[in-house]
C-alpha positions, -999 to 999 in steps of 0.1 A, spaced: -681 -344 -340 -686 -309 -341 -708 -291 -318 -727 -259 -326 -739 -236 -299 -765 -207 -311 -771 -174 -291 -806 -169 -286 -822 -159 -319 -794 -161 -338 -809 -196 -359 -833 -175 -376 -806 -150 -386 -798 -143 -429 -775 -121 -440 -782 -120 -479 -751 -123 -499 -724 -121 -475 -684 -130 -470 -670 -156 -447 -634 -150 -432 -617 -175 -415 -596 -165 -388 -585 -201 -373 -547 -201 -353 -521 -209 -382 -486 -205 -390 -479 -169 -373 -508 -166 -359 -519 -143 -391 -554 -152 -393 -566 -150 -365 -549 -119 -353 -562 -103 -385 -596 -115 -378 -594 -102 -341 -584 -67 -357 -618 -67 -375 -637 -77 -354 -626 -48 -326 -635 -22 -356 -664 -36 -363 -703 -40 -351 -702 -72 -346 -729 -102 -336 -719 -136 -316 -738 -162 -337 -727 -194 -320 -699 -216 -309 -683 -249 -328 -663 -269 -299 -651 -302 -321 -639 -338 -299 -611 -334 -326 -602 -295 -304 -561 -302 -292 -565 -324 -259 -551 -291 -243 -561 -270 -222 -551 -232 -216 -547 -215 -184 -551 -181 -174 -544 -163 -140 -554 -197 -131 -585 -195 -157 -596 -226 -175 -600 -213 -217 -618 -244 -240 -608 -251 -269 -634 -231 -294 -645 -215 -325 -670 -184 -325 -688 -171 -357 -699 -132 -356 -716 -113 -384 -712 -79 -391 -739 -58 -411 -717 -26 -423 -704 -17 -442 -707 -48 -460 -728 -78 -446 -693 -105 -425 -691 -137 -411 -663 -137 -392 -649 -164 -375 -629 -164 -346 -611 -193 -328 -586 -204 -303 -582 -240 -320 -578 -264 -354 -592 -299 -350 -559 -320 -347 -573 -350 -372 -578 -352 -410 -616 -365 -400 -620 -334 -377 -611 -312 -399 -636 -325 -426 -668 -329 -400 -658 -291 -385 -652 -270 -420 -685 -294 -435 -705 -280 -399 -689 -245 -405 -699 -243 -442 -735 -259 -430 -746 -230 -408 -726 -196 -430 -750 -207 -462 -776 -209 -446 -771 -175 -434 -763 -163 -466 -725 -166 -476 -716 -165 -511 -681 -162 -506 -660 -179 -488 -621 -169 -481 -595 -181 -455 -565 -160 -442 -532 -174 -432 -492 -172 -432 -464 -182 -453 -439 -201 -432 -402 -185 -452 -368 -184 -435 -364 -153 -453 -400 -127 -457 -396 -97 -472 -396 -65 -462 -435 -56 -482 -451 -94 -470 -458 -104 -503 -495 -118 -504 -504 -146 -521 -534 -159 -536 -551 -191 -547 -593 -201 -557 -605 -230 -572 -619 -203 -601 -596 -188 -621 -617 -160 -623 -614 -151 -587 -578 -151 -592 -577 -126 -617 -607 -107 -601 -583 -103 -569 -550 -94 -588 -575 -61 -605 -580 -54 -572 -551 -57 -545 -509 -67 -553 -506 -98 -549 -490 -131 -566 -504 -165 -575 -495 -196 -547 -480 -229 -551 -480 -259 -529 -501 -271 -501 -519 -253 -475 -524 -273 -445 -561 -274 -416 -588 -258 -427 -575 -226 -445 -577 -247 -474 -601 -271 -469 -626 -248 -470 -617 -235 -502 -625 -267 -519 -653 -279 -495 -667 -247 -510 -661 -251 -542 -683 -283 -534 -712 -263 -525 -707 -238 -555 -693 -208 -534 -664 -185 -548 -638 -186 -531 -602 -176 -521 -573 -177 -500 -548 -157 -486 -516 -159 -477 -491 -139 -464 -451 -145 -457 -444 -148 -424 -419 -152 -401 -410 -167 -371 -424 -145 -356 -455 -155 -332 -478 -136 -335 -467 -123 -369 -481 -82 -368 -465 -71 -399 -480 -103 -418 -513 -96 -401 -510 -58 -408 -510 -75 -450 -530 -95 -440 -557 -69 -431 -546 -43 -454 -553 -62 -483 -589 -80 -470 -601 -40 -464 -587 -32 -502 -602 -59 -513 -642 -59 -500 -639 -24 -499 -646 -16 -461 -630 19 -461 -610 9 -427 -585 34 -408 -562 9 -404 -534 19 -374 -496 8 -379 -483 -26 -368 -480 -14 -332 -521 -7 -329 -525 -40 -344 -512 -56 -315 -525 -32 -292 -558 -45 -308 -549 -81 -308 -542 -81 -270 -573 -63 -261 -595 -91 -279 -576 -119 -263 -583 -105 -234 -620 -102 -236 -629 -127 -263 -608 -153 -241 -611 -147 -208 
């Protein structure tokens, strides 16, 4: 089962017409790194923390301190309403993924989300220099709209974990949705792929952020890691 622990007063929040962006660990840690960067550049307020009995049965330890498995939801009001999911774990079972994703959608829909975006890495032995972006959705009109905003290709294949399941479940609840995968190498984190994801989200949602180079993305991720996971 998935447990939700809200911050004081956060259950009463409502952020109308907000965009939800998933940033959980996956191929190249692309989604996690990208959302960490967004959190560093935007004024974000923590809404709640998700715990799942189906998170991995291991615990990370840094400098002697235990770091629990978690997924945190943050709200951003400017430059546009956003809900950002940042965490260090995903459920490892099919049942756990379904329960977790349903609970996440329960919360973000109640908060006012109407568009679901999931991010991820597209693992390839050989990646292009520009790191191609691949998009998919349950809605053809959404794909066409996105392709008019950002340079990308349509995706064909499988999407494993929350990045795929959230999209499917979002459609079942009548929510617009988009999966964005970026070519990713064996590098972990793959900061080149993460920067491409950040740039794409920035352009797609008209956030008008001044996105730094790959070195800055790396520095920011390291600082967010210490800030949010220590």
